[in-house]
C-alpha positions in Angstrom: -145.8 0.6 -20.2 -146.7 -2.8 -18.4 -150.6 -2.7 -18.5 -150.5 -4.4 -14.7 -148.3 -1.7 -13.3 -150.3 1.0 -15.0 -153.5 -0.8 -13.4 -151.9 -1.2 -10.1 -150.7 2.7 -10.0 -154.2 4.2 -11.3 -155.8 2.3 -8.4 -153.6 3.6 -5.8 -154.0 7.0 -7.4 -158.0 6.8 -6.8 -156.9 8.0 -3.6 -155.8 11.6 -5.1 -159.4 11.4 -6.5 -160.9 11.4 -3.0 -158.4 13.9 -1.9 -159.1 16.6 -4.9 -163.0 15.9 -4.3 -162.9 16.2 -0.8 -160.5 19.2 -0.7 -163.2 21.0 -3.1 -166.7 20.0 -2.8 -166.7 22.2 0.5 -166.4 25.4 -2.0 -169.7 24.9 -3.4 -171.2 24.7 0.1 -169.3 26.7 2.5 -171.2 30.2 1.7 -174.5 28.3 2.0 -173.2 26.7 5.4 -172.1 30.4 6.9 -175.7 31.4 6.3 -177.5 28.9 7.5 -175.5 28.5 10.8 -174.8 32.1 10.9 -171.1 31.8 11.8 -168.5 34.7 11.6 -165.7 34.7 9.6 -163.3 33.6 12.0 -165.7 30.7 13.3 -166.5 29.8 10.0 -162.6 29.7 8.5 -161.8 28.0 11.7 -164.6 25.1 12.1 -166.4 24.5 8.9 -163.4 25.0 6.5 -160.7 24.4 9.0 -161.2 21.2 10.6 -160.8 19.6 7.7 -157.7 21.2 6.9 -156.7 20.7 10.5 -157.5 16.7 10.0 -155.1 16.8 6.8 -152.4 18.2 9.2 -152.9 15.4 11.8 -153.3 12.6 9.0 -149.9 13.8 7.0 -148.0 14.1 10.3 -149.2 10.6 11.8 -149.5 8.8 8.1 -145.8 7.7 8.2 -146.4 5.3 11.2 -149.1 3.1 9.6 -147.4 3.8 6.0 -144.2 2.1 7.8 -145.7 -0.3 10.1 -148.6 -2.1 8.7 -147.6 -1.2 5.1 -148.7 1.1 2.1 -151.6 -1.1 0.8 -153.1 -1.5 4.0 -153.0 2.2 5.0 -154.4 3.1 1.6 -157.5 0.7 2.4 -158.0 2.8 5.9 -157.9 5.9 3.9 -160.8 4.8 1.9 -162.7 4.1 5.0 -162.2 7.5 6.5 -163.3 9.1 3.6 -166.7 6.7 3.5 -167.5 7.8 6.9 -166.6 11.7 6.4 -168.9 11.9 3.3 -171.8 10.4 5.0 -171.5 11.8 8.4 -171.1 15.4 6.7 -174.0 15.1 4.8 -176.1 14.2 7.8 -174.9 16.9 10.2 -177.1 19.2 11.9 -174.6 21.6 13.5 -171.2 23.2 12.4 -169.4 21.4 15.1 -170.6 17.8 14.4 -170.1 18.9 10.4 -166.6 20.0 11.4 -165.6 16.7 13.0 -166.7 14.4 10.0 -165.0 16.7 7.7 -161.7 16.3 10.3 -162.2 12.8 9.6 -161.9 13.3 5.7 -159.3 15.3 6.4 -157.0 12.6 8.3 -157.4 10.6 5.0 -156.3 13.5 2.4 -153.2 13.8 4.6 -152.7 10.5 5.1 -153.0 9.5 1.1 -150.2 12.1 0.5 -148.0 9.9 2.6 -149.0 6.4 1.2 -150.2 6.9 -2.0 -147.1 8.6 -3.6 -144.8 6.3 -1.6 -146.7 3.1 -2.9 -146.7 4.0 -6.3 -142.6 5.2 -6.4 -141.9 1.9 -5.1 -143.5 -0.5 -7.5 -142.7 1.9 -10.7 -139.6 1.2 -12.7 -137.3 4.4 -12.6 -137.7 5.3 -16.4 -141.8 5.3 -15.6 -141.8 6.8 -11.9 -142.6 10.1 -12.5 -145.5 9.7 -15.0 -146.9 6.9 -12.5 -146.8 8.9 -9.4 -147.7 11.7 -11.6 -151.2 9.7 -12.0 -151.7 10.8 -8.3 -151.8 14.2 -9.0 -154.1 13.4 -12.3 -156.5 11.9 -10.1 -156.5 14.6 -7.6 -157.4 17.4 -10.3 -159.6 15.3 -12.1 -161.3 14.8 -8.4 -161.4 18.9 -8.3 -163.3 18.8 -11.8 -165.8 16.3 -10.8 -166.6 18.0 -7.6 -166.9 21.3 -9.4 -169.0 20.0 -11.7 -171.1 18.0 -8.9 -171.6 21.3 -7.1 -172.7 22.9 -10.0 -175.4 20.2 -10.9 -176.8 20.0 -7.6 -177.0 23.5 -6.9 -180.3 24.6 -6.6 -181.9 21.3 -5.6 -183.1 23.0 -2.3 -182.3 24.6 0.8 -180.3 21.3 1.7 -178.4 20.7 -1.9 -175.2 21.3 0.3 -176.1 17.9 2.1 -176.0 16.2 -1.5 -172.6 17.9 -2.4 -170.6 16.7 0.3 -172.4 13.2 0.6 -172.1 12.2 -2.9 -168.4 11.5 -2.2 -169.3 8.3 -0.3 -169.8 6.6 -3.6 -166.3 6.9 -5.2 -164.6 6.5 -1.6 -166.6 3.1 -1.4 -165.8 1.8 -4.9 -161.8 3.0 -4.3 -162.0 0.9 -0.9 -163.1 -2.2 -2.9 -160.6 -1.8 -5.6 -157.4 -1.2 -3.6 -157.8 -4.7 -1.8 -156.9 -6.1 -5.2 -153.3 -4.5 -5.3 -150.5 -6.2 -4.3 -148.0 -5.0 -1.6 -145.1 -2.9 -2.0 -141.9 -5.1 -2.5 -139.6 -2.8 -0.7 -141.7 -2.3 2.4 -142.1 -6.5 2.3 -138.2 -6.5 2.0 -137.8 -4.1 5.1 -140.1 -6.6 7.2 -137.9 -9.8 5.8 -140.7 -11.1 3.7 -138.6 -12.1 0.8 -140.6 -14.7 -0.9 -143.4 -12.3 -1.4 -141.6 -9.5 -2.3 -140.0 -11.6 -4.8 -143.4 -12.6 -6.1 -144.5 -9.2 -6.3 -141.3 -7.9 -8.3 -141.5 -10.8 -10.7 -145.3 -9.7 -11.3 -144.9 -6.0 -11.3 -141.3 -5.1 -12.2 -139.2 -8.2 -13.9 -136.6 -5.6 -15.0 -135.3 -5.1 -11.4 -133.5 -8.2 -9.7 -134.9 -9.5 -6.4 -130.9 -9.5 -5.1 -130.2 -5.9 -5.9 -133.2 -4.4 -4.6 -132.3 -6.8 -1.4 -129.2 -5.5 -1.0 -130.1 -1.9 -1.1 -133.1 -2.8 1.2 -130.6 -4.6 3.6 -128.1 -1.5 3.5 -131.2 0.6 4.7 -132.1 -1.8 7.3 -128.5 -1.9 8.7 -128.9 2.1 9.0 -132.3 1.7 10.6 -130.9 -0.4 13.2 -128.7 2.9 14.1 -132.1 4.6 14.8 -131.5 7.0 11.9 -134.4 9.7 11.6 -134.6 12.1 8.9 -133.9 15.0 10.9 -130.1 13.5 11.5 -127.1 15.8 9.8 -126.7 13.2 7.0 -130.5 13.5 5.3 -130.6 17.3 6.0 -130.5 18.2 2.3 -133.3 16.0 1.4 -135.1 17.4 4.4 -134.7 21.0 3.2 -135.9 19.8 -0.2 -139.1 18.3 0.9 -139.8 21.2 3.1 -139.1 24.1 0.5 -141.2 22.6 -2.2 -144.1 22.1 0.2 -143.6 25.5 1.5 -143.8 27.3 -1.9 -146.4 24.8 -3.2 -149.0 26.4 -0.6 -147.8 30.0 -0.9 -148.6 29.8 -4.2 -152.0 30.3 -3.0 -153.3 27.5 -4.7 -155.5 25.7 -1.8 -156.7 29.0 -0.8 -158.0 29.6 -3.9 -159.7 26.0 -4.6 -161.4 26.5 -1.6 -162.8 29.9 -2.2 -163.1 29.9 -6.0 -167.0 30.7 -6.2 -166.5 33.4 -3.5 -163.3 35.1 -5.4 -165.4 35.1 -8.9 -168.4 36.8 -7.2 -165.9 39.4 -5.6 -164.8 39.9 -9.3 -168.1 41.0 -10.1 -169.4 37.7 -11.6 -173.0 36.2 -10.6 -173.5 33.0 -8.4 -174.1 30.9 -11.2 -171.5 32.5 -13.7 -169.4 31.9 -10.5 -170.1 28.3 -10.2 -169.8 27.9 -14.1 -166.1 29.6 -13.9 -165.1 27.1 -11.2 -166.0 24.1 -13.6 -163.5 26.0 -16.4 -160.8 26.0 -13.6 -161.2 22.5 -13.3 -161.3 21.7 -17.0 -157.8 23.8 -17.0 -156.1 22.0 -14.3 -157.1 18.7 -15.7 -155.3 19.7 -19.1 -152.5 20.8 -18.0 -151.9 18.4 -15.4 -152.3 15.9 -18.5 -149.1 17.7 -20.0 -147.2 18.1 -17.1 -147.4 14.1 -16.5 -146.3 13.7 -20.3 -143.4 15.9 -20.0 -142.2 14.9 -16.5 -140.1 12.0 -17.5 -139.1 14.1 -20.9 -138.1 17.5 -19.7 -137.5 16.7 -15.6 -139.0 17.6 -12.5 -136.8 21.3 -12.5 -137.8 22.0 -16.3 -141.6 22.1 -15.2 -140.9 24.0 -12.0 -139.0 26.9 -14.4 -142.5 27.0 -16.5 -144.6 26.8 -13.6 -142.6 29.4 -11.7 -142.8 32.2 -14.2 -146.5 31.3 -14.7 -147.4 31.9 -11.3 -145.4 35.1 -11.3 -147.3 36.7 -14.4 -151.0 35.3 -13.5 -150.7 36.0 -9.7 -149.6 39.7 -10.5 -152.5 40.2 -12.9 -155.0 39.0 -10.6 -153.5 41.3 -8.0 -153.8 44.1 -10.4 -157.2 43.3 -11.4 -158.6 43.4 -7.8 -156.6 46.5 -6.9 -157.7 48.6 -10.3 -161.2 47.0 -10.6 -161.2 45.3 -13.6 -164.4 43.5 -13.6 -165.8 41.1 -16.1 -164.0 38.0 -17.3 -160.5 39.2 -16.7 -160.0 38.0 -13.4 -161.3 34.4 -14.3 -158.8 34.5 -17.4 -156.0 35.6 -15.3 -156.9 32.4 -12.5 -156.8 30.1 -15.6 -153.4 30.9 -16.5 -152.5 30.4 -12.7 -154.3 27.2 -12.4 -152.3 26.1 -15.7 -149.0 27.4 -14.5 -149.7 25.2 -10.8 -150.7 22.4 -12.9 -147.8 21.8 -15.1 -145.2 23.0 -12.4 -145.7 22.1 -8.8 -149.3 19.8 -9.2 -147.1 17.7 -11.4 -144.0 17.6 -9.1 -144.3 18.0 -5.4 -145.6 14.4 -4.7 -143.2 12.8 -7.0 -140.3 14.7 -6.0 -140.9 14.2 -2.4 -141.4 10.5 -2.8 -137.7 10.4 -4.5 -135.4 12.2 -2.1 -135.7 9.9 0.8 -134.5 6.3 1.7 -136.4 3.4 1.5 -136.5 2.7 5.3 -137.0 6.8 5.8 -139.7 7.1 2.7 -142.7 7.2 5.0 -141.5 9.5 7.4 -140.1 11.8 4.9 -143.3 11.6 2.8 -144.9 12.4 5.9 -142.8 15.3 6.9 -143.2 17.0 3.4 -147.0 16.5 3.4 -147.3 17.8 7.0 -145.4 21.1 6.1 -148.0 21.2 3.2 -151.1 20.6 5.0 -149.9 23.1 8.0 -149.9 25.7 5.7 -153.0 24.5 3.6 -154.7 24.5 6.9 -153.2 27.9 7.9 -153.5 30.0 4.6 -157.4 29.2 3.4 -158.8 29.4 7.3 -157.4 32.9 7.2 -158.4 34.3 3.5 -162.0 35.1 4.6 -160.5 37.2 7.1 -157.8 38.6 5.1 -160.0 39.6 2.2 -162.4 41.5 4.7 -159.5 43.2 6.0 -157.0 43.9 3.2 -158.9 42.7 0.2 -157.9 40.4 -2.6 -155.6 42.6 -4.4 -152.8 42.5 -1.7 -153.2 38.9 -0.8 -152.6 37.9 -4.4 -149.8 40.2 -4.9 -147.9 38.8 -1.6 -148.5 35.1 -3.1 -146.6 36.3 -6.6 -143.8 37.8 -4.8 -143.5 34.3 -2.8 -143.4 32.7 -6.4 -140.2 34.8 -7.4 -138.3 33.1 -4.4 -139.7 29.7 -5.4 -138.0 30.5 -9.1 -134.7 31.2 -7.0 -135.1 27.7 -5.0 -135.4 25.7 -8.5 -132.5 27.6 -9.9 -130.1 27.3 -7.0 -130.9 24.3 -5.2 -133.2 22.0 -6.7 -131.7 19.0 -8.1 -132.8 16.5 -11.2 -134.3 13.5 -10.1 -135.5 12.0 -13.6 -134.9 8.4 -14.6 -132.6 7.7 -11.5 -133.3 4.7 -9.9 -134.5 5.3 -5.7 -131.4 3.9 -4.3 -129.1 6.0 -6.5 -130.9 9.1 -5.4 -130.7 8.0 -1.9 -126.7 7.9 -2.3 -126.8 11.0 -4.3 -128.7 13.3 -2.2 -127.7 11.8 1.6 -124.4 12.1 3.4 -121.4 13.9 2.3 -122.3 16.1 -0.7 
């Protein structure tokens, strides 16, 4: 693999590191903040936790506009700025509403990054390496999760304001990322959609010389012709890719992954572990996530997207059923952490490795930003609603039935993979567009 492509992809994928860190860092502080501000479960879930998730929804819905209008690169720069402002503001907040507002700003960055970063990487990557390169976004995401769990563990106990350090330390990688992303080139496909051929040819010669500018221009011009007809992702021609993006995002969240990541220490404590052991177990979750994401990235261009989704679906069903049984029948000790390690491994090698790659592949060039925004929006609407409901659901019906419901949803995901999901590995974005759009 070309070292320049690898470097550019890794820099863009750092948006995923900040996504993972920002999403999970609250898990070490959320219980302390609920006690500090004497919040009810409903207020805590909606404002302290939910505002960041609401921000991701807005960022995902609106992320397609700057991604298409000002470009993938410029959008990534603004994402870094949003993360930096959020981290600093959250650290200095003195009330839950102010805290929620700054977490909302960080959520905007998270949501927009799930649109801009995979779209950017997929457009500069050679087809044979596209799955692996876009997969670096997910690798950085889970690396950010691991670092957040580790950071929370190390910073816990520094005093009554240790939560400020937990949420504020994100400012350092956010500023570094923003400076790095200034050095990457613009997407050649985006430049062609803006009739900037000379710039596109120069970038393409640098990052993907195997692809002819004439061939790429012909495909992009065909997309631009469709664009002049005011096409959207919601017309009949693009119904199938739209359904694919919706379902893979829908099932991603109904695995319960974000609900678990946000409340990992709380869930471990509910299983009978002490606070310190719960935080340490959370680090184990982060390590497991990282290792199996690496395995997923290694396999995604070899075995394909569908095969990884098969592995993940079966693992989900087994692990979530065991977690549900553990809570229902009172299996305390290390049983629940072990089952949850299997759950995380199943997610990492399946949905975790595939989702952002797959959504970035199924839409044509002129609608990729909009399609990515749609898939990300579905993902984040559910990622907002489900974790925000967890404190209430755990108090109302208990963890056992909640995890049992997630297991049932993964049976439905297995049916989706078997009967609907196409294989996309090794096929150019333009060929995929022809294959998945129009009359099938």
